C-alpha positions in Angstrom: 4.5 144.5 181.9 1.9 142.2 183.3 -1.6 141.4 182.2 -3.7 140.2 185.1 -7.1 139.0 186.1 -9.0 137.4 189.0 -11.5 134.6 188.9 -13.3 133.6 192.1 -16.4 131.7 193.1 -16.4 129.6 189.9 -17.6 132.5 187.8 -15.5 132.0 184.7 -12.8 129.8 183.3 -9.6 131.6 182.1 -9.0 131.9 178.4 -5.5 130.7 177.3 -3.8 133.6 175.6 -2.2 133.2 172.2 0.0 136.3 172.3 3.2 136.3 174.2 3.4 138.1 177.5 3.4 137.9 181.3 -0.1 136.8 182.5 -1.1 136.5 186.2 -4.4 134.9 187.3 -5.6 135.3 190.9 -8.1 132.5 191.6 -9.6 130.4 194.4 -9.7 127.3 192.2 -7.0 124.7 191.4 -6.3 125.7 187.8 -3.5 124.5 185.5 -2.6 126.9 182.7 -0.1 127.1 179.9 -0.2 130.9 179.7 -1.3 132.2 183.1 0.9 132.2 186.2 -1.7 131.1 188.8 -1.7 132.8 192.2 -3.9 132.4 195.3 -6.8 134.8 195.2 -7.3 137.5 197.8 -9.6 136.0 200.5 -10.2 138.5 203.2 -13.8 139.3 202.3 -16.8 136.9 202.7 -17.8 137.6 199.1 -16.0 135.9 196.2 -17.1 138.9 194.1 -15.3 141.4 196.4 -12.2 139.2 196.6 -11.9 139.1 192.8 -12.1 142.9 192.6 -9.5 143.8 195.2 -6.5 143.0 192.9 -8.2 144.9 190.2 -8.4 148.0 192.4 -5.0 147.7 194.1 -2.6 146.0 191.6 0.3 147.7 193.3 -0.2 145.5 196.3 0.1 142.3 194.2 2.3 143.0 191.2 5.8 144.5 191.0 5.8 146.1 187.5 5.7 149.5 185.9 2.8 148.6 183.6 -0.2 146.4 184.3 -3.3 145.7 182.4 -6.5 144.2 183.9 -8.6 142.1 181.6 -11.6 140.0 182.5 -10.8 136.3 182.7 -12.9 135.4 179.7 -11.1 137.8 177.4 -8.4 137.0 174.9 -5.8 139.6 173.9 -5.4 140.0 170.2 -2.2 142.1 170.5 0.7 141.8 173.0 0.6 144.2 175.8 3.8 145.9 174.6 2.0 146.9 171.4 -1.0 148.2 173.3 1.2 150.4 175.6 3.1 151.7 172.6 0.0 152.5 170.6 -2.3 153.9 173.3 -0.3 155.0 176.3 2.5 156.9 174.6 3.5 159.8 176.8 0.7 159.3 179.4 1.2 157.5 182.7 -2.3 156.2 183.3 
């Protein structure tokens, strides 16, 4: 299970997460994080806005996981992703 986000063009600063989990941040900035695994942002569009949205729309091209959850970079999860999947996904696949 991976929680992921993308911040490009200096729009936001990532929020350090207090719950345990696997967090991936796609960004065009040099960011150091205690909770986010920082990866290079998608950069094939001229627009930082479009570049930040591509991983959101096509996570299967960037993440190798059964479950993924997109959150905006300025959001803090209050529950671990495992609890959210168990509580809300149950027998559904999307």
